[in-house]
PyMOL Python script that loads the backbone (N, CA, C, O; Angstrom):
from pymol import cmd

cmd.read_pdbstr("""\
ATOM      1  N   MET A   1      38.389  73.348  23.585  1.00  0.00           N
ATOM      2  CA  MET A   1      39.760  74.334  23.970  1.00  0.00           C
ATOM      3  C   MET A   1      39.076  75.503  24.093  1.00  0.00           C
ATOM      4  O   MET A   1      38.017  75.743  23.513  1.00  0.00           O
ATOM      5  N   GLN A   2      39.814  76.448  25.043  1.00  0.00           N
ATOM      6  CA  GLN A   2      39.832  77.746  25.070  1.00  0.00           C
ATOM      7  C   GLN A   2      40.528  78.519  24.343  1.00  0.00           C
ATOM      8  O   GLN A   2      41.735  78.433  24.573  1.00  0.00           O
ATOM      9  N   SER A   3      40.115  79.524  23.244  1.00  0.00           N
ATOM     10  CA  SER A   3      40.845  80.380  22.601  1.00  0.00           C
ATOM     11  C   SER A   3      41.832  81.204  23.537  1.00  0.00           C
ATOM     12  O   SER A   3      41.699  81.557  24.709  1.00  0.00           O
ATOM     13  N   PRO A   4      43.115  81.436  22.410  1.00  0.00           N
ATOM     14  CA  PRO A   4      44.277  82.352  23.224  1.00  0.00           C
ATOM     15  C   PRO A   4      43.610  83.430  23.733  1.00  0.00           C
ATOM     16  O   PRO A   4      43.466  83.525  24.952  1.00  0.00           O
ATOM     17  N   ALA A   5      43.247  84.127  23.103  1.00  0.00           N
ATOM     18  CA  ALA A   5      42.340  85.525  22.835  1.00  0.00           C
ATOM     19  C   ALA A   5      41.582  85.498  24.356  1.00  0.00           C
ATOM     20  O   ALA A   5      41.983  86.354  25.145  1.00  0.00           O
ATOM     21  N   ALA A   6      40.754  84.782  24.720  1.00  0.00           N
ATOM     22  CA  ALA A   6      39.962  84.696  25.778  1.00  0.00           C
ATOM     23  C   ALA A   6      40.826  84.412  26.993  1.00  0.00           C
ATOM     24  O   ALA A   6      40.662  84.899  28.112  1.00  0.00           O
ATOM     25  N   VAL A   7      41.755  83.570  26.624  1.00  0.00           N
ATOM     26  CA  VAL A   7      42.531  83.653  27.992  1.00  0.00           C
ATOM     27  C   VAL A   7      43.385  84.699  28.384  1.00  0.00           C
ATOM     28  O   VAL A   7      43.447  85.090  29.549  1.00  0.00           O
ATOM     29  N   ALA A   8      44.080  85.191  27.413  1.00  0.00           N
ATOM     30  CA  ALA A   8      44.716  86.515  27.586  1.00  0.00           C
ATOM     31  C   ALA A   8      43.751  87.562  28.360  1.00  0.00           C
ATOM     32  O   ALA A   8      44.184  88.208  29.314  1.00  0.00           O
ATOM     33  N   ALA A   9      42.514  87.684  27.931  1.00  0.00           N
ATOM     34  CA  ALA A   9      41.496  88.699  28.161  1.00  0.00           C
ATOM     35  C   ALA A   9      41.100  88.209  29.445  1.00  0.00           C
ATOM     36  O   ALA A   9      40.673  89.059  30.226  1.00  0.00           O
ATOM     37  N   PHE A  10      41.154  86.886  29.878  1.00  0.00           N
ATOM     38  CA  PHE A  10      40.900  86.657  31.455  1.00  0.00           C
ATOM     39  C   PHE A  10      42.165  86.763  32.456  1.00  0.00           C
ATOM     40  O   PHE A  10      42.110  86.835  33.684  1.00  0.00           O
ATOM     41  N   LYS A  11      43.211  86.757  31.715  1.00  0.00           N
ATOM     42  CA  LYS A  11      44.424  87.008  32.674  1.00  0.00           C
ATOM     43  C   LYS A  11      44.651  88.396  32.841  1.00  0.00           C
ATOM     44  O   LYS A  11      45.301  88.648  33.855  1.00  0.00           O
ATOM     45  N   ARG A  12      44.251  89.567  32.024  1.00  0.00           N
ATOM     46  CA  ARG A  12      44.596  90.915  32.131  1.00  0.00           C
ATOM     47  C   ARG A  12      43.046  91.087  33.245  1.00  0.00           C
ATOM     48  O   ARG A  12      43.155  91.849  34.206  1.00  0.00           O
ATOM     49  N   ILE A  13      42.079  90.558  33.087  1.00  0.00           N
ATOM     50  CA  ILE A  13      41.003  91.060  33.999  1.00  0.00           C
ATOM     51  C   ILE A  13      41.380  90.399  35.449  1.00  0.00           C
ATOM     52  O   ILE A  13      41.243  91.183  36.388  1.00  0.00           O
ATOM     53  N   VAL A  14      41.760  89.294  35.731  1.00  0.00           N
ATOM     54  CA  VAL A  14      42.888  89.030  36.971  1.00  0.00           C
ATOM     55  C   VAL A  14      43.579  89.595  37.344  1.00  0.00           C
ATOM     56  O   VAL A  14      43.669  89.777  38.559  1.00  0.00           O
ATOM     57  N   ASN A  15      44.299  90.075  36.569  1.00  0.00           N
ATOM     58  CA  ASN A  15      45.433  90.934  37.258  1.00  0.00           C
ATOM     59  C   ASN A  15      45.058  92.332  37.714  1.00  0.00           C
ATOM     60  O   ASN A  15      45.462  92.937  38.707  1.00  0.00           O
ATOM     61  N   THR A  16      44.156  92.736  36.728  1.00  0.00           N
ATOM     62  CA  THR A  16      43.670  94.463  37.301  1.00  0.00           C
ATOM     63  C   THR A  16      42.938  94.492  38.448  1.00  0.00           C
ATOM     64  O   THR A  16      42.698  95.434  39.203  1.00  0.00           O
ATOM     65  N   CYS A  17      42.446  92.767  38.512  1.00  0.00           N
ATOM     66  CA  CYS A  17      41.129  92.983  39.901  1.00  0.00           C
ATOM     67  C   CYS A  17      42.181  92.524  41.157  1.00  0.00           C
ATOM     68  O   CYS A  17      41.660  92.809  42.235  1.00  0.00           O
ATOM     69  N   LEU A  18      43.340  91.976  41.295  1.00  0.00           N
ATOM     70  CA  LEU A  18      43.811  91.502  42.049  1.00  0.00           C
ATOM     71  C   LEU A  18      45.381  92.024  42.369  1.00  0.00           C
ATOM     72  O   LEU A  18      46.093  91.709  43.322  1.00  0.00           O
ATOM     73  N   ARG A  19      45.655  92.862  41.331  1.00  0.00           N
ATOM     74  CA  ARG A  19      46.560  93.865  41.859  1.00  0.00           C
ATOM     75  C   ARG A  19      46.881  95.034  42.956  1.00  0.00           C
ATOM     76  O   ARG A  19      46.439  96.182  42.996  1.00  0.00           O
ATOM     77  N   ARG A  20      47.909  94.289  43.945  1.00  0.00           N
ATOM     78  CA  ARG A  20      47.954  95.082  44.928  1.00  0.00           C
ATOM     79  C   ARG A  20      49.141  96.283  44.804  1.00  0.00           C
ATOM     80  O   ARG A  20      50.208  96.318  44.191  1.00  0.00           O
ATOM     81  N   SER A  21      48.359  97.368  45.788  1.00  0.00           N
ATOM     82  CA  SER A  21      49.434  98.602  45.612  1.00  0.00           C
ATOM     83  C   SER A  21      50.355  98.141  47.055  1.00  0.00           C
ATOM     84  O   SER A  21      50.045  97.525  48.074  1.00  0.00           O
ATOM     85  N   GLU A  22      51.560  98.743  46.593  1.00  0.00           N
ATOM     86  CA  GLU A  22      52.764  98.553  47.575  1.00  0.00           C
ATOM     87  C   GLU A  22      53.082  99.672  48.023  1.00  0.00           C
ATOM     88  O   GLU A  22      54.017  99.731  48.820  1.00  0.00           O
ATOM     89  N   GLU A  23      52.244 101.099  47.547  1.00  0.00           N
ATOM     90  CA  GLU A  23      53.004 102.060  47.994  1.00  0.00           C
ATOM     91  C   GLU A  23      52.545 102.510  49.362  1.00  0.00           C
ATOM     92  O   GLU A  23      52.890 103.651  49.667  1.00  0.00           O
ATOM     93  N   GLY A  24      51.870 101.866  50.197  1.00  0.00           N
ATOM     94  CA  GLY A  24      51.705 101.593  51.655  1.00  0.00           C
ATOM     95  C   GLY A  24      52.819 100.981  52.326  1.00  0.00           C
ATOM     96  O   GLY A  24      53.137 101.291  53.474  1.00  0.00           O
ATOM     97  N   GLN A  25      53.426 100.108  51.628  1.00  0.00           N
ATOM     98  CA  GLN A  25      54.155  99.651  52.068  1.00  0.00           C
ATOM     99  C   GLN A  25      55.753  99.877  52.540  1.00  0.00           C
ATOM    100  O   GLN A  25      56.294  99.099  53.325  1.00  0.00           O
ATOM    101  N   ASP A  26      56.379 100.941  52.013  1.00  0.00           N
ATOM    102  CA  ASP A  26      57.274 101.583  51.909  1.00  0.00           C
ATOM    103  C   ASP A  26      57.229 102.535  53.185  1.00  0.00           C
ATOM    104  O   ASP A  26      58.215 102.761  53.886  1.00  0.00           O
ATOM    105  N   LEU A  27      55.822 103.122  53.420  1.00  0.00           N
ATOM    106  CA  LEU A  27      55.445 103.889  54.595  1.00  0.00           C
ATOM    107  C   LEU A  27      55.614 103.130  55.929  1.00  0.00           C
ATOM    108  O   LEU A  27      56.082 103.553  56.987  1.00  0.00           O
ATOM    109  N   LEU A  28      55.081 101.805  55.603  1.00  0.00           N
ATOM    110  CA  LEU A  28      55.019 100.819  57.130  1.00  0.00           C
ATOM    111  C   LEU A  28      56.427 100.651  57.458  1.00  0.00           C
ATOM    112  O   LEU A  28      56.878 100.683  58.603  1.00  0.00           O
ATOM    113  N   GLU A  29      57.262 100.425  56.125  1.00  0.00           N
ATOM    114  CA  GLU A  29      58.703  99.801  56.778  1.00  0.00           C
ATOM    115  C   GLU A  29      59.480 100.851  57.440  1.00  0.00           C
ATOM    116  O   GLU A  29      60.311 100.642  58.324  1.00  0.00           O
ATOM    117  N   TYR A  30      59.154 102.013  56.951  1.00  0.00           N
ATOM    118  CA  TYR A  30      60.080 103.388  57.488  1.00  0.00           C
ATOM    119  C   TYR A  30      59.629 103.689  58.985  1.00  0.00           C
ATOM    120  O   TYR A  30      60.464 104.062  59.808  1.00  0.00           O
ATOM    121  N   GLY A  31      58.252 103.513  59.327  1.00  0.00           N
ATOM    122  CA  GLY A  31      57.903 103.717  60.392  1.00  0.00           C
ATOM    123  C   GLY A  31      58.367 102.781  61.633  1.00  0.00           C
ATOM    124  O   GLY A  31      58.633 103.104  62.790  1.00  0.00           O
ATOM    125  N   LEU A  32      58.373 101.585  61.037  1.00  0.00           N
ATOM    126  CA  LEU A  32      58.602 100.539  61.811  1.00  0.00           C
ATOM    127  C   LEU A  32      60.379 100.707  62.328  1.00  0.00           C
ATOM    128  O   LEU A  32      60.896 100.432  63.410  1.00  0.00           O
ATOM    129  N   LEU A  33      60.915 101.198  61.215  1.00  0.00           N
ATOM    130  CA  LEU A  33      62.260 101.545  61.127  1.00  0.00           C
ATOM    131  C   LEU A  33      62.517 102.955  62.315  1.00  0.00           C
ATOM    132  O   LEU A  33      63.429 102.958  63.141  1.00  0.00           O
ATOM    133  N   VAL A  34      61.741 103.812  62.192  1.00  0.00           N
ATOM    134  CA  VAL A  34      61.803 104.768  62.909  1.00  0.00           C
ATOM    135  C   VAL A  34      61.453 104.505  64.624  1.00  0.00           C
ATOM    136  O   VAL A  34      61.909 105.166  65.556  1.00  0.00           O
ATOM    137  N   ALA A  35      60.373 103.168  64.718  1.00  0.00           N
ATOM    138  CA  ALA A  35      60.518 103.412  65.781  1.00  0.00           C
ATOM    139  C   ALA A  35      61.157 102.293  66.505  1.00  0.00           C
ATOM    140  O   ALA A  35      61.048 102.154  67.724  1.00  0.00           O
ATOM    141  N   LEU A  36      61.871 101.443  65.683  1.00  0.00           N
ATOM    142  CA  LEU A  36      63.083 100.817  66.283  1.00  0.00           C
ATOM    143  C   LEU A  36      64.240 101.446  66.504  1.00  0.00           C
ATOM    144  O   LEU A  36      65.055 100.952  67.283  1.00  0.00           O
ATOM    145  N   ILE A  37      64.467 102.539  65.904  1.00  0.00           N
ATOM    146  CA  ILE A  37      65.696 103.766  66.233  1.00  0.00           C
ATOM    147  C   ILE A  37      65.225 104.548  67.374  1.00  0.00           C
ATOM    148  O   ILE A  37      65.965 104.916  68.286  1.00  0.00           O
ATOM    149  N   ALA A  38      64.052 104.776  67.303  1.00  0.00           N
ATOM    150  CA  ALA A  38      63.988 105.470  68.651  1.00  0.00           C
ATOM    151  C   ALA A  38      63.590 104.574  70.140  1.00  0.00           C
ATOM    152  O   ALA A  38      63.462 105.096  71.247  1.00  0.00           O
ATOM    153  N   LEU A  39      63.422 102.920  69.784  1.00  0.00           N
ATOM    154  CA  LEU A  39      63.598 102.485  70.615  1.00  0.00           C
ATOM    155  C   LEU A  39      65.069 102.073  71.813  1.00  0.00           C
ATOM    156  O   LEU A  39      65.257 101.853  73.009  1.00  0.00           O
ATOM    157  N   PHE A  40      65.876 102.171  70.451  1.00  0.00           N
ATOM    158  CA  PHE A  40      67.509 102.155  71.045  1.00  0.00           C
ATOM    159  C   PHE A  40      67.787 103.592  71.303  1.00  0.00           C
ATOM    160  O   PHE A  40      68.532 103.733  72.273  1.00  0.00           O
ATOM    161  N   ALA A  41      67.489 104.497  70.842  1.00  0.00           N
ATOM    162  CA  ALA A  41      67.891 105.811  71.083  1.00  0.00           C
ATOM    163  C   ALA A  41      67.019 106.292  72.954  1.00  0.00           C
ATOM    164  O   ALA A  41      67.594 106.952  73.820  1.00  0.00           O
ATOM    165  N   ILE A  42      65.940 105.852  73.042  1.00  0.00           N
ATOM    166  CA  ILE A  42      65.699 105.447  74.403  1.00  0.00           C
ATOM    167  C   ILE A  42      66.362 104.939  75.440  1.00  0.00           C
ATOM    168  O   ILE A  42      66.611 105.485  76.515  1.00  0.00           O
ATOM    169  N   GLY A  43      66.664 103.765  75.034  1.00  0.00           N
ATOM    170  CA  GLY A  43      67.448 102.660  76.202  1.00  0.00           C
ATOM    171  C   GLY A  43      69.080 103.560  76.311  1.00  0.00           C
ATOM    172  O   GLY A  43      69.806 103.775  77.282  1.00  0.00           O
ATOM    173  N   ALA A  44      69.183 103.850  75.155  1.00  0.00           N
ATOM    174  CA  ALA A  44      70.880 104.299  75.263  1.00  0.00           C
ATOM    175  C   ALA A  44      70.737 105.497  76.405  1.00  0.00           C
ATOM    176  O   ALA A  44      71.295 105.392  77.498  1.00  0.00           O
ATOM    177  N   VAL A  45      70.091 106.416  76.112  1.00  0.00           N
ATOM    178  CA  VAL A  45      69.811 107.730  76.889  1.00  0.00           C
ATOM    179  C   VAL A  45      69.480 107.096  78.097  1.00  0.00           C
ATOM    180  O   VAL A  45      70.348 107.172  78.966  1.00  0.00           O
ATOM    181  N   SER A  46      68.519 106.530  78.359  1.00  0.00           N
ATOM    182  CA  SER A  46      68.773 106.237  79.727  1.00  0.00           C
ATOM    183  C   SER A  46      69.711 105.506  80.388  1.00  0.00           C
ATOM    184  O   SER A  46      69.804 105.834  81.571  1.00  0.00           O
ATOM    185  N   THR A  47      70.592 104.445  79.969  1.00  0.00           N
ATOM    186  CA  THR A  47      71.590 103.918  80.350  1.00  0.00           C
ATOM    187  C   THR A  47      72.699 104.844  80.754  1.00  0.00           C
ATOM    188  O   THR A  47      73.288 104.872  81.834  1.00  0.00           O
ATOM    189  N   VAL A  48      72.897 105.668  79.597  1.00  0.00           N
ATOM    190  CA  VAL A  48      74.070 106.860  79.858  1.00  0.00           C
ATOM    191  C   VAL A  48      73.669 107.807  80.955  1.00  0.00           C
ATOM    192  O   VAL A  48      74.503 108.273  81.731  1.00  0.00           O
ATOM    193  N   GLY A  49      72.249 108.118  81.021  1.00  0.00           N
ATOM    194  CA  GLY A  49      71.644 109.276  82.624  1.00  0.00           C
ATOM    195  C   GLY A  49      72.407 108.488  83.414  1.00  0.00           C
ATOM    196  O   GLY A  49      73.359 108.960  84.034  1.00  0.00           O
ATOM    197  N   THR A  50      72.006 106.959  83.487  1.00  0.00           N
ATOM    198  CA  THR A  50      71.467 106.624  85.185  1.00  0.00           C
ATOM    199  C   THR A  50      73.579 106.387  85.431  1.00  0.00           C
ATOM    200  O   THR A  50      74.023 106.420  86.579  1.00  0.00           O
ATOM    201  N   THR A  51      74.409 106.208  84.398  1.00  0.00           N
ATOM    202  CA  THR A  51      75.776 106.008  84.793  1.00  0.00           C
ATOM    203  C   THR A  51      76.158 107.398  85.018  1.00  0.00           C
ATOM    204  O   THR A  51      76.980 107.560  85.920  1.00  0.00           O
ATOM    205  N   ILE A  52      75.768 108.390  84.432  1.00  0.00           N
ATOM    206  CA  ILE A  52      76.079 109.397  84.528  1.00  0.00           C
ATOM    207  C   ILE A  52      75.939 110.110  85.868  1.00  0.00           C
ATOM    208  O   ILE A  52      76.789 110.847  86.367  1.00  0.00           O
ATOM    209  N   HIS A  53      74.497 109.724  86.494  1.00  0.00           N
ATOM    210  CA  HIS A  53      74.107 110.345  87.692  1.00  0.00           C
ATOM    211  C   HIS A  53      74.513 109.508  88.835  1.00  0.00           C
ATOM    212  O   HIS A  53      74.226 109.777  90.001  1.00  0.00           O
ATOM    213  N   THR A  54      75.295 108.327  88.398  1.00  0.00           N
ATOM    214  CA  THR A  54      75.552 107.524  89.497  1.00  0.00           C
ATOM    215  C   THR A  54      76.881 108.222  89.675  1.00  0.00           C
ATOM    216  O   THR A  54      76.926 108.995  90.632  1.00  0.00           O
ATOM    217  N   VAL A  55      78.086 108.089  88.864  1.00  0.00           N
ATOM    218  CA  VAL A  55      78.985 108.822  88.928  1.00  0.00           C
ATOM    219  C   VAL A  55      79.399 110.425  89.530  1.00  0.00           C
ATOM    220  O   VAL A  55      80.343 110.651  90.287  1.00  0.00           O
ATOM    221  N   PHE A  56      78.591 111.287  89.072  1.00  0.00           N
ATOM    222  CA  PHE A  56      78.287 112.405  89.921  1.00  0.00           C
ATOM    223  C   PHE A  56      78.405 112.292  91.415  1.00  0.00           C
ATOM    224  O   PHE A  56      79.210 112.915  92.107  1.00  0.00           O
ATOM    225  N   TRP A  57      77.218 111.139  91.972  1.00  0.00           N
ATOM    226  CA  TRP A  57      76.800 111.318  93.021  1.00  0.00           C
ATOM    227  C   TRP A  57      77.934 110.579  93.514  1.00  0.00           C
ATOM    228  O   TRP A  57      78.304 110.841  94.658  1.00  0.00           O
ATOM    229  N   GLN A  58      78.429 109.878  92.986  1.00  0.00           N
ATOM    230  CA  GLN A  58      79.746 108.971  94.140  1.00  0.00           C
ATOM    231  C   GLN A  58      81.080 110.188  94.096  1.00  0.00           C
ATOM    232  O   GLN A  58      81.873 110.285  95.033  1.00  0.00           O
ATOM    233  N   THR A  59      81.144 110.949  93.015  1.00  0.00           N
ATOM    234  CA  THR A  59      82.082 111.893  93.343  1.00  0.00           C
ATOM    235  C   THR A  59      81.605 113.121  94.208  1.00  0.00           C
ATOM    236  O   THR A  59      82.374 113.881  94.795  1.00  0.00           O
ATOM    237  N   ILE A  60      80.314 113.204  94.206  1.00  0.00           N
ATOM    238  CA  ILE A  60      79.897 114.483  94.906  1.00  0.00           C
ATOM    239  C   ILE A  60      80.385 113.555  96.798  1.00  0.00           C
ATOM    240  O   ILE A  60      81.060 114.098  97.672  1.00  0.00           O
ATOM    241  N   ALA A  61      79.785 112.176  96.876  1.00  0.00           N
ATOM    242  CA  ALA A  61      79.824 111.748  98.224  1.00  0.00           C
ATOM    243  C   ALA A  61      81.398 111.572  98.917  1.00  0.00           C
ATOM    244  O   ALA A  61      81.612 111.662 100.126  1.00  0.00           O
ATOM    245  N   THR A  62      82.463 111.294  97.850  1.00  0.00           N
ATOM    246  CA  THR A  62      83.437 111.270  98.364  1.00  0.00           C
ATOM    247  C   THR A  62      84.528 112.550  98.351  1.00  0.00           C
ATOM    248  O   THR A  62      85.738 112.610  98.570  1.00  0.00           O
ATOM    249  N   ASN A  63      83.622 113.433  98.030  1.00  0.00           N
ATOM    250  CA  ASN A  63      84.489 114.915  98.060  1.00  0.00           C
ATOM    251  C   ASN A  63      83.707 115.360  99.413  1.00  0.00           C
ATOM    252  O   ASN A  63      84.470 116.223  99.847  1.00  0.00           O
ATOM    253  N   PHE A  64      82.917 115.295 100.084  1.00  0.00           N
ATOM    254  CA  PHE A  64      82.146 115.913 100.990  1.00  0.00           C
ATOM    255  C   PHE A  64      82.358 114.828 102.385  1.00  0.00           C
ATOM    256  O   PHE A  64      81.785 115.069 103.448  1.00  0.00           O
TER     257      PHE A  64
END
""", "prot")
cmd.dss("prot")
cmd.show_as("cartoon", "prot")
cmd.util.cbc("prot")
cmd.orient("prot")
C-alpha cells in the first residue's frame, strides 16, 4: 500500500507539470470578439452605403 505522503507528493508534482496557463485564452477571446464586431460593422456600413447610393441616384434621376 502506498503512503499518503507519497501520493500527496505525486499529486503536487503532476499538478505543477500539467498545469495550463490560461492567460492567453482571455486575449484570444477578446481578439475573436473584436473580429466579429469588425465583420458586423463592415457588413452594416456596406449595406447602408449601398442603400444611400441608390437613394441619391434615384433622387438625382427623377429631378433631371
